[in-house]
C-alpha positions in Angstrom: 68.0 -43.7 2.6 67.3 -39.8 2.6 66.3 -39.7 -0.7 64.0 -42.8 -0.5 62.3 -41.0 2.4 61.8 -37.8 0.4 58.2 -36.4 0.6 57.3 -36.4 -2.7 59.0 -38.9 -5.3 59.4 -37.7 -8.8 58.6 -39.9 -12.0 58.9 -37.6 -14.6 60.5 -39.1 -17.4 60.0 -39.4 -21.2 59.8 -42.2 -23.5 62.1 -43.1 -26.1 61.4 -41.1 -29.3 60.6 -44.3 -31.1 57.8 -44.7 -28.7 56.5 -40.8 -28.7 56.6 -40.9 -32.7 54.9 -44.0 -33.0 52.4 -42.6 -30.2 52.1 -39.5 -31.7 51.2 -41.1 -35.5 49.0 -43.1 -33.6 47.2 -40.3 -32.2 47.2 -38.3 -35.3 45.5 -41.3 -37.4 42.7 -41.5 -34.4 42.1 -37.9 -34.7 41.2 -37.9 -38.2 39.0 -40.7 -38.0 37.5 -39.4 -34.9 36.4 -36.1 -36.7 34.6 -38.6 -39.4 32.1 -39.5 -36.0 32.5 -37.2 -33.9 30.0 -34.0 -35.4 26.9 -37.4 -34.5 28.1 -38.1 -31.0 28.3 -34.7 -30.0 24.8 -33.9 -31.2 23.9 -36.6 -28.7 25.4 -35.2 -26.2 23.9 -32.1 -26.9 20.1 -33.4 -26.6 20.9 -34.7 -23.1 20.0 -32.0 -20.1 22.8 -32.5 -17.1 19.6 -32.5 -14.7 19.4 -36.3 -16.1 22.4 -36.6 -14.4 22.3 -35.3 -10.6 23.5 -38.1 -8.5 23.5 -36.3 -5.0 21.6 -34.3 -3.1 22.6 -30.7 -1.6 22.8 -31.3 2.3 23.2 -27.3 2.9 24.6 -26.2 6.2 24.9 -22.5 8.1 27.9 -20.8 7.5 28.4 -20.5 11.8 28.2 -24.4 12.3 31.4 -25.6 13.4 33.9 -27.4 11.5 33.3 -30.4 13.8 29.9 -30.3 12.9 30.3 -29.8 9.3 32.5 -32.9 9.5 30.4 -35.1 11.2 27.9 -34.0 8.8 30.1 -35.7 5.9 30.5 -38.8 7.6 27.0 -39.3 9.0 25.0 -38.5 5.6 27.8 -40.4 3.5 28.1 -37.6 1.3 31.2 -36.1 -1.1 30.4 -32.6 0.2 28.7 -29.8 1.8 27.4 -26.6 0.4 27.8 -23.9 2.9 25.2 -21.1 2.6 25.9 -17.1 2.2 26.5 -15.0 5.3 23.5 -12.8 6.2 25.7 -9.8 5.5 27.5 -11.1 1.9 27.1 -8.9 -0.7 26.0 -11.6 -3.0 22.5 -12.8 -4.7 23.7 -16.3 -4.3 22.4 -18.3 -1.2 25.8 -20.2 -1.1 29.2 -18.9 -0.1 31.0 -22.2 -1.3 31.8 -25.7 -0.9 33.2 -28.1 2.0 34.6 -31.0 1.5 37.4 -33.7 2.9 40.0 -31.7 1.1 39.0 -28.9 3.0 39.4 -31.1 5.9 42.9 -31.9 5.2 43.8 -28.4 4.7 42.4 -27.4 8.0 44.0 -30.2 9.9 47.5 -29.5 8.4 47.0 -26.3 9.7 46.2 -27.1 12.6 49.2 -30.0 13.2 52.0 -27.1 11.5 50.6 -23.3 12.9 53.6 -23.0 14.9 55.9 -23.7 11.8 54.2 -20.7 10.2 55.7 -17.1 11.5 53.6 -14.9 13.6 53.7 -12.0 10.7 52.9 -14.5 7.9 49.6 -15.5 10.2 48.9 -11.8 10.4 49.3 -11.2 6.7 47.1 -13.7 5.4 43.5 -12.5 7.0 41.8 -15.7 6.6 44.6 -17.6 8.4 44.8 -15.4 10.8 40.8 -15.4 11.5 41.3 -19.3 11.5 43.6 -18.7 14.8 41.7 -16.1 16.1 38.1 -18.4 16.4 40.5 -21.7 17.0 41.8 -19.6 20.1 38.1 -18.9 21.3 37.1 -22.4 20.6 35.0 -22.2 17.6 36.1 -22.5 13.9 32.9 -21.7 11.8 32.8 -24.1 8.9 32.6 -20.6 6.2 35.8 -19.6 7.0 37.0 -23.5 6.3 35.0 -23.8 2.7 37.6 -24.0 -0.3 40.6 -23.7 2.2 41.7 -26.5 -0.4 41.3 -24.1 -3.1 40.6 -27.5 -4.8 36.9 -27.4 -4.2 35.1 -24.3 -6.1 31.5 -23.7 -6.3 30.0 -24.4 -9.9 27.1 -23.8 -10.5 24.5 -24.7 -14.4 21.4 -23.5 -15.3 18.1 -26.1 -15.5 18.7 -26.2 -19.4 22.1 -27.0 -19.4 23.6 -29.9 -21.7 26.2 -32.3 -21.5 28.6 -29.9 -23.2 28.3 -27.5 -20.7 29.1 -29.7 -18.1 32.4 -31.3 -19.9 33.5 -27.8 -20.2 33.3 -27.1 -16.4 34.6 -31.0 -15.4 37.4 -30.9 -17.9 39.2 -28.0 -16.0 39.6 -30.2 -13.1 36.3 -29.4 -11.3 34.6 -32.4 -9.4 31.0 -31.6 -8.6 28.3 -29.0 -9.9 25.0 -27.7 -8.7 22.1 -27.9 -11.3 19.6 -24.9 -10.7 16.0 -25.7 -10.6 13.7 -24.0 -13.5 13.2 -20.0 -13.3 11.9 -18.2 -11.9 13.0 -20.4 -8.9 16.1 -20.0 -6.8 16.6 -23.4 -5.3 18.7 -26.0 -6.5 18.0 -29.6 -8.1 20.8 -31.3 -7.1 24.6 -32.0 -7.5 26.0 -33.9 -10.4 29.8 -35.5 -10.2 32.1 -36.0 -12.5 31.9 -39.9 -11.9 28.4 -39.8 -12.8 28.7 -38.1 -16.3 31.9 -40.7 -16.8 29.3 -43.7 -15.8 26.8 -42.2 -18.5 29.6 -41.8 -21.3 30.7 -45.5 -20.6 26.5 -46.4 -21.1 26.3 -44.1 -24.3 29.1 -46.0 -25.4 27.1 -49.2 -25.0 24.6 -48.1 -27.5 26.6 -45.9 -29.7 29.1 -48.6 -31.9 31.5 -46.2 -33.4 32.1 -44.3 -30.1 32.2 -47.8 -28.3 35.0 -48.9 -30.9 36.7 -45.5 -30.1 36.9 -46.2 -26.5 38.8 -49.5 -27.5 42.0 -48.0 -28.6 44.4 -48.2 -26.1 46.0 -45.1 -23.9 49.0 -44.6 -25.6 47.3 -43.5 -28.9 45.4 -41.0 -27.1 46.4 -37.6 -26.1 45.6 -38.1 -22.5 47.8 -35.8 -20.3 48.8 -37.5 -17.2 49.7 -40.5 -19.1 51.5 -38.9 -22.1 53.5 -35.8 -20.1 54.9 -38.4 -17.8 54.0 -35.8 -14.9 55.1 -36.8 -11.5 53.3 -38.8 -9.1 53.4 -37.0 -5.8 54.3 -40.0 -3.2 55.6 -40.4 0.0 57.2 -43.3 1.5 55.3 -45.9 3.8 57.5 -45.2 6.9 56.7 -41.4 6.8 53.7 -40.3 9.3 50.2 -39.4 8.3 50.8 -35.5 8.7 53.5 -36.1 6.1 51.4 -37.7 3.5 48.3 -34.9 4.4 51.3 -32.3 3.8 51.8 -33.3 0.4 48.5 -33.4 -0.3 47.7 -30.1 0.5 50.7 -28.1 -0.9 50.6 -30.1 -4.2 46.8 -29.6 -4.9 46.2 -33.3 -5.1 43.6 -35.5 -3.3 45.9 -38.7 -3.2 49.1 -40.0 -2.7 51.1 -43.3 -3.2 52.5 -44.7 -1.1 55.6 -46.5 -1.7 57.2 -49.1 0.5 60.4 -48.1 1.3 62.3 -51.5 1.9 61.0 -52.7 -1.5 60.9 -50.0 -3.8 57.3 -51.0 -4.8 53.8 -49.4 -5.0 51.9 -49.9 -1.9 48.9 -48.2 -1.9 47.7 -44.8 -2.1 46.2 -42.5 1.3 44.1 -39.6 0.2 41.6 -37.1 1.6 38.4 -38.9 2.0 40.8 -41.5 4.0 42.4 -38.7 6.4 38.5 -37.4 6.6 37.1 -41.3 8.0 39.7 -42.3 10.3 41.6 -38.6 11.4 38.5 -37.0 12.5 36.6 -39.4 14.2 39.8 -40.4 15.9 39.7 -40.2 20.2 43.5 -39.1 19.8 45.6 -36.5 17.4 48.4 -39.0 17.8 47.1 -41.0 14.8 48.3 -37.7 12.6 51.7 -39.1 13.6 51.0 -42.8 12.7 53.4 -44.1 9.8 51.7 -44.0 6.7 51.8 -48.1 6.4 50.1 -49.0 9.8 47.6 -46.1 8.7 46.9 -47.5 5.4 46.5 -51.3 7.2 43.5 -49.8 9.1 41.7 -47.6 6.3 42.3 -50.7 3.8 41.9 -53.8 6.2 37.4 -53.7 4.9 39.0 -54.5 1.4 40.6 -57.9 2.0 42.7 -60.3 4.1 44.0 -63.8 2.0 45.5 -66.1 4.7 46.4 -63.8 6.9 48.2 -61.4 5.0 46.8 -57.8 3.9 46.2 -57.2 0.7 46.1 -53.3 -0.2 44.1 -52.6 -3.6 46.5 -51.1 -6.1 44.5 -50.1 -9.0 46.5 -49.9 -12.3 46.6 -50.0 -15.7 48.9 -50.0 -18.7 49.8 -47.9 -21.6 48.3 -51.1 -23.7 44.7 -50.6 -21.6 42.0 -49.6 -23.9 40.0 -46.4 -23.0 36.9 -48.7 -22.6 38.9 -50.8 -19.8 40.3 -47.8 -18.3 36.6 -46.2 -18.0 34.9 -49.5 -16.4 37.8 -49.8 -14.1 37.4 -46.5 -12.5 33.9 -47.2 -12.5 33.9 -50.7 -10.9 36.2 -49.6 -8.0 35.3 -46.3 -7.8 38.0 -44.6 -8.1 38.9 -40.9 -9.6 42.7 -41.8 -10.8 44.7 -44.9 -11.8 48.4 -45.6 -11.8 50.3 -46.2 -15.0 52.2 -48.9 -15.1 54.8 -49.5 -18.0 57.6 -52.6 -18.4 59.3 -50.4 -20.5 60.1 -47.5 -18.3 63.0 -47.1 -16.5 63.8 -49.7 -13.2 64.1 -46.5 -11.2 60.7 -45.9 -10.8 58.8 -47.7 -8.4 57.6 -51.3 -9.1 53.7 -52.4 -8.3 55.4 -55.7 -6.9 57.9 -58.4 -7.3 56.1 -60.1 -9.8 57.1 -57.8 -13.4 53.4 -56.1 -13.1 55.4 -53.0 -14.2 56.9 -49.5 -13.2 54.9 -46.7 -12.0 55.1 -43.9 -14.6 51.8 -42.0 -14.2 48.6 -41.8 -13.7 45.1 -41.4 -15.4 42.0 -39.7 -14.3 38.7 -39.4 -14.9 39.0 -35.5 -15.2 42.0 -36.9 -17.8 39.0 -38.7 -20.0 36.7 -36.2 -19.3 39.2 -33.6 -21.4 39.3 -36.0 -24.1 35.6 -36.1 -24.7 35.8 -32.2 -24.2 38.4 -31.5 -26.9 35.9 -33.9 -29.3 33.0 -32.1 -28.6 35.4 -28.9 -29.7 35.0 -27.0 -26.1 37.7 -24.3 -26.3 40.7 -23.8 -24.1 40.3 -27.5 -22.4 43.0 -28.1 -19.7 42.1 -30.5 -17.0 45.7 -29.6 -14.8 44.3 -25.9 -14.6 42.9 -26.2 -10.9 46.3 -28.3 -9.8 48.4 -25.7 -11.3 46.4 -23.1 -9.7 46.8 -24.8 -6.5 50.8 -25.3 -6.8 51.4 -22.1 -8.2 49.9 -20.8 -5.3 51.8 -22.7 -3.0 55.2 -22.3 -4.4 54.7 -18.3 -4.7 57.2 -16.5 -2.4 56.1 -12.6 -3.6 53.3 -11.7 -1.2 51.1 -12.5 1.7 48.1 -10.2 0.7 44.7 -11.1 2.8 43.7 -12.4 -1.1 46.1 -14.6 -2.1 45.2 -17.8 -0.1 46.1 -19.7 2.9 47.5 -22.9 1.3 50.6 -20.8 0.2 51.8 -19.7 3.1 51.0 -23.0 4.9 52.3 -24.6 1.9 55.8 -23.2 2.0 56.6 -24.0 5.7 55.2 -27.4 5.4 57.1 -28.4 2.4 60.5 -27.9 4.1 59.3 -29.4 7.0 57.6 -32.4 5.8 60.7 -33.1 4.4 63.2 -33.0 7.4 60.4 -34.6 9.1 60.8 -37.8 7.0 64.9 -37.8 7.5 64.9 -37.6 11.3 62.7 -38.4 14.2 61.8 -34.5 15.2 58.6 -34.2 14.3 56.5 -32.2 16.3 53.6 -34.5 18.4 50.4 -33.2 19.7 49.3 -34.8 23.4 45.7 -34.0 24.5 45.7 -31.3 27.6 42.8 -33.7 28.7 41.7 -37.5 28.6 37.9 -37.0 28.4 38.2 -34.4 25.8 36.7 -35.2 22.4 38.9 -34.8 19.6 38.3 -31.3 19.1 39.6 -30.4 16.4 38.5 -26.7 16.2 39.8 -25.8 19.7 43.8 -25.8 18.7 44.7 -24.5 22.3 43.3 -27.6 23.9 46.4 -29.1 22.2 49.8 -28.5 23.9 52.7 -28.7 21.5 56.3 -30.1 21.9 59.3 -31.5 20.0 60.1 -35.0 20.2 63.7 -35.3 21.8 65.9 -37.8 20.2 65.6 -41.3 20.9 67.1 -42.5 24.3 68.7 -38.8 24.6 67.6 -38.6 28.0 69.6 -41.6 28.8 73.1 -40.7 27.3 72.3 -43.0 24.4 
């Protein structure tokens, strides 16, 4: 049971050598075919300016506004992220300091809920953590302290004349959005382009380019998609875990969502993302939501997705190794998802299955970044690495070598949260947050307005 309740479920396995050899041979053949057509594709990609793909306006906020106000803007403006203005005293020519999105919200809330597990000397050794804690004690945390706290929300900028090739180069390394400058000599910005928008453009490009459409008709197992062929670990949590455990996992692993495994059935139930955390936890009138079982949390967040005969239907977006790349792209766009689960009937049965109806065992994921990195390789972009951001984040979280002021808060936090989250998955001794005043607004900035205590063993006071 303890093994079922672990915070991270690893499904890193390998296919049989026969299957791998077949996929490799297919990929090699496909590579030769693509080379004959790709030169024309890349020429046309280089003719499209990224400014024509802008899909989001820039909402800039002052560096000193509170985290609470920034969160409220994310929700009310219904935008993927805010751009934080540079501090007046900052030694930079850029008008912006960085970005702020729900990944940063998740990292901040995780820090708030786990700060008591981090020794005082470690907080002091990390100037950013110390600044956040000091600001929290005063009841006001400015957003500039939390910008890119997740270490996966880097500020990327492209010039007015940049093309799709330049955009591919950025997105293929794990970035999700890019700011586009106005034409010189203006110092303003036109807007932002997301990786989802670029994928949508490639889908449209395929409709008018038969050779490219033919390439997209290849199955996933014939292509060099990192998450599929590496069979990298799928980060997952038990359905009986608490929301804070899912938040810890996303923070320490550098991912924006985790799979949720039904503990009783051993099946994939759904997924929880940082956006879900932001939309439910932030507006909540009680911090007790952090310690709600994950299955209850997803019932609340996924309820609008539909119910049939009184039975909640959690959407599980899956593809198979035999699915075509075109189908995968269309499903990502139709569901507005950044990643899909990959299932395979030939994968070891010890892996979680999607349902009891034989739809296959969970073996990996395929993401927008994976697909765009594939196109980047076609464009002969050097040093394509779709896992670069994630590896950087995980390396930061795993390093014990130092706690210098510039080494990243996430590492210090994650080292502690990794061990404590696994313990809390096995036992019922997780910390809880109790608001000191019933009429207080859910103040995520004012950490000292919260009273921390440890849960006693069930019915211990009665001698049971």
